[in-house]
C-alpha positions in Angstrom: 76.1 113.1 127.9 78.3 110.7 126.3 77.9 111.5 122.5 79.7 109.2 119.9 80.9 110.8 116.7 81.8 108.6 113.4 83.0 110.2 110.4 83.9 108.0 107.3 86.4 108.4 104.8 85.0 110.1 101.3 87.8 111.5 99.3 86.5 114.4 97.3 83.4 114.4 99.2 84.7 115.0 102.6 83.7 118.4 101.6 80.1 117.5 102.5 81.3 116.4 105.7 82.4 119.3 106.7 79.8 120.9 106.0 77.6 118.7 108.0 80.1 119.4 111.0 79.2 122.9 110.8 75.4 121.8 110.8 76.3 119.6 113.9 77.9 122.1 116.2 74.5 123.6 115.6 72.7 121.3 117.6 75.3 119.6 120.0 78.0 121.3 122.2 81.3 120.4 121.6 81.8 119.0 125.2 79.0 116.7 125.0 81.4 114.4 122.3 83.2 112.2 124.2 84.2 109.8 121.5 85.6 110.2 117.9 86.6 107.7 115.2 87.9 108.6 111.6 88.9 107.3 108.5 90.8 109.0 105.9 89.2 112.6 105.0 87.4 112.2 108.1 90.7 112.6 110.5 91.6 115.7 108.7 87.5 117.1 109.3 87.6 115.5 113.0 90.3 117.1 114.1 89.3 120.7 112.7 86.2 120.0 114.5 87.3 118.8 117.6 90.3 121.5 118.1 87.6 124.4 116.8 89.1 125.2 113.4 86.1 124.6 111.1 87.0 127.6 109.4 90.3 126.8 108.7 89.3 123.3 107.4 86.9 125.4 105.0 89.4 128.0 103.7 91.9 124.6 103.4 89.1 122.6 101.6 88.2 125.6 99.4 91.6 125.9 98.2 92.5 122.7 97.5 92.1 122.8 93.4 92.0 126.8 93.3 93.6 126.3 89.7 90.5 123.7 88.3 90.4 120.2 88.8 92.5 117.5 89.6 91.9 113.6 89.6 92.2 111.6 92.6 95.5 109.9 91.7 97.0 113.1 90.9 96.1 114.8 93.6 97.0 112.4 96.0 100.4 112.1 94.4 100.9 116.1 94.9 100.3 115.2 98.7 98.7 118.4 98.7 96.1 116.7 101.3 99.0 115.2 103.4 100.2 118.8 103.8 97.1 121.1 104.5 96.2 118.1 107.5 99.6 119.0 108.9 98.9 122.4 108.5 95.6 121.8 110.8 97.9 120.8 113.9 99.3 123.1 116.0 101.2 122.1 119.5 98.8 123.9 121.6 95.7 121.9 120.2 94.1 120.3 122.7 91.8 117.1 122.0 89.0 117.1 124.6 88.1 113.6 124.2 89.1 110.0 122.9 89.9 110.7 119.1 90.7 107.6 117.3 92.0 107.3 113.3 91.8 104.2 111.6 95.8 103.4 110.0 96.9 100.2 108.2 100.1 99.0 108.6 100.4 97.4 105.8 103.8 94.7 106.4 102.0 93.3 109.3 98.3 93.7 108.0 97.0 95.2 111.2 94.5 97.6 111.2 95.2 100.1 113.9 93.1 102.6 115.9 95.4 105.0 117.4 93.7 106.9 119.9 95.7 110.3 119.2 94.6 112.2 122.7 96.7 110.2 124.4 100.3 109.9 121.9 103.0 112.2 122.1 102.0 115.8 120.7 105.4 115.9 118.8 103.8 112.7 117.0 100.5 113.7 116.1 101.3 115.4 113.0 102.7 112.2 111.8 99.2 110.0 112.7 97.5 112.4 111.3 99.6 112.8 107.6 99.4 108.8 107.5 95.8 108.8 107.8 95.7 110.1 104.4 98.3 108.3 103.3 96.7 105.9 100.4 99.0 102.7 99.0 100.1 103.1 95.8 99.9 106.6 95.6 101.9 107.5 98.9 104.7 106.3 100.7 103.9 104.7 104.4 104.3 106.8 107.4 107.1 105.8 109.4 106.1 106.8 113.5 108.0 104.5 116.3 109.3 102.3 113.6 106.3 101.5 111.7 105.2 102.4 108.4 101.1 103.7 108.5 98.6 104.4 105.9 95.2 105.3 105.5 93.1 102.9 107.4 89.9 103.2 105.4 91.4 100.9 102.5 90.1 98.3 105.8 87.8 99.6 107.8 86.2 103.1 106.2 83.3 103.4 108.8 85.0 102.8 112.0 83.2 101.6 114.8 85.1 99.3 116.3 86.6 101.3 119.2 83.0 102.4 120.3 81.6 99.4 120.7 82.8 98.6 124.4 82.0 102.4 125.1 78.7 103.5 127.2 77.4 105.9 125.0 74.2 107.8 124.8 74.2 107.8 121.0 76.5 108.2 118.0 76.6 110.8 115.0 77.7 108.2 112.4 78.3 110.3 108.9 78.9 108.3 106.0 78.3 108.7 101.8 77.1 105.0 100.9 73.3 105.4 100.6 72.8 102.2 102.6 71.1 101.5 105.5 73.5 99.7 107.0 73.4 97.4 110.4 76.1 98.7 112.7 77.5 95.5 114.5 74.4 94.3 116.8 71.0 95.4 116.9 71.8 97.2 120.4 74.2 99.3 119.2 72.5 100.1 116.0 69.9 101.3 117.5 72.0 104.2 118.8 73.5 105.2 115.7 72.2 108.7 113.9 72.7 108.3 110.5 73.7 110.8 108.5 74.0 110.0 104.6 73.9 111.7 101.4 72.1 109.7 99.5 70.7 110.6 95.9 73.5 112.9 95.2 76.7 111.1 95.4 78.6 109.7 92.4 81.8 108.0 91.3 82.8 111.4 90.2 81.9 113.5 93.1 84.6 110.7 95.2 87.2 110.5 92.6 87.7 114.5 90.8 88.6 117.4 93.3 87.0 120.5 91.3 86.5 123.9 92.6 83.0 124.6 92.2 81.6 121.2 93.0 84.0 121.4 96.4 82.6 124.6 97.2 78.8 123.8 96.5 79.4 120.5 98.9 80.5 122.4 101.6 77.3 123.9 101.1 75.1 121.2 100.5 76.4 119.0 103.4 75.3 122.0 106.0 72.1 122.2 104.8 70.7 118.8 104.0 72.6 117.5 107.7 70.7 120.7 109.2 67.8 119.3 108.2 68.2 115.3 109.0 69.2 116.6 112.6 66.1 118.6 112.9 64.4 115.0 112.8 66.2 113.0 115.0 66.6 115.8 117.5 62.7 117.1 116.9 63.0 117.6 121.3 66.2 118.3 121.7 69.8 116.7 121.4 69.4 115.5 124.9 66.1 113.7 125.1 67.0 110.1 124.4 64.0 108.1 124.4 62.3 110.7 121.7 65.7 110.5 119.6 65.5 106.1 120.2 62.1 106.7 118.7 63.5 108.4 116.0 65.8 106.6 115.4 64.1 103.5 114.9 61.2 105.3 112.6 64.3 106.9 110.4 66.0 103.4 109.9 62.7 101.9 108.6 62.3 104.4 106.0 65.8 104.2 104.9 66.6 103.1 101.0 68.6 100.2 101.0 69.2 99.6 97.4 73.0 99.4 96.5 74.2 101.8 94.1 77.6 102.1 92.2 79.6 105.4 94.1 82.5 105.5 95.5 81.7 104.2 98.7 80.5 101.1 97.7 83.5 100.3 96.0 85.6 101.3 99.1 82.9 98.8 101.0 83.7 96.1 99.1 87.3 96.4 98.9 87.5 96.4 102.8 85.1 93.1 102.7 88.2 91.5 101.1 91.0 93.9 103.1 89.8 92.8 106.1 89.5 89.1 106.5 93.3 90.0 105.5 94.0 92.3 108.7 94.0 91.9 112.2 92.5 94.6 114.3 94.2 96.6 117.3 93.4 99.8 119.7 95.5 101.8 121.0 
């Protein structure tokens, strides 16, 4: 099968996403995931998932704030997240699928979708580090003469590289509780949307707190498991049934817009997208 996976940025709520990937691994064999697109901390989680390092990533998340809690600015300035994502890398890693991370080339006002499965291995840690380098908080990461930042500031739910792919369906994990219509109807009708509406808050987005991270890991797993049971009621490979379930569940989604960290990012995206060019590399 040809299954896509899209992982949005979510700041501290990336712990929910990692829990969701644990659940996903119980439903779909890894070799069925042919295309991956990630933004920000989604890149960290996606890389761990595609290189069979979920346990290592879980320990990393659980140990991020061993001394209590940290605000987002303090956390990002400390570069803890950048060092953690580099720590996941091993020269022997193999990415079995196309693996795109969104990067902002601020000097040229470009949003770049870099396929890490096709770059030189010694440059992968640099792109991983750049994927969580937030402007203002961090310096641009230099790769081949270009400086890159976290691409989530422009595209927090990066589906663009998948638009021209022959894909059976896409698992899209994001945190805004809006049931988005992605790109076009045919494309949207193949997206399994996993969100965490009803529980997200500004605090969860912007404060890294130890007990909250541990709770989100467990909550992400349990809630995603229940969601996937609905979508895959007759298995992950029964496309006809999955498409029916997508249509049914999309109709039941709550589309109200609330003030969450993801809504802030989404609205900021609308501004920055008008000012940037997009390149898939």
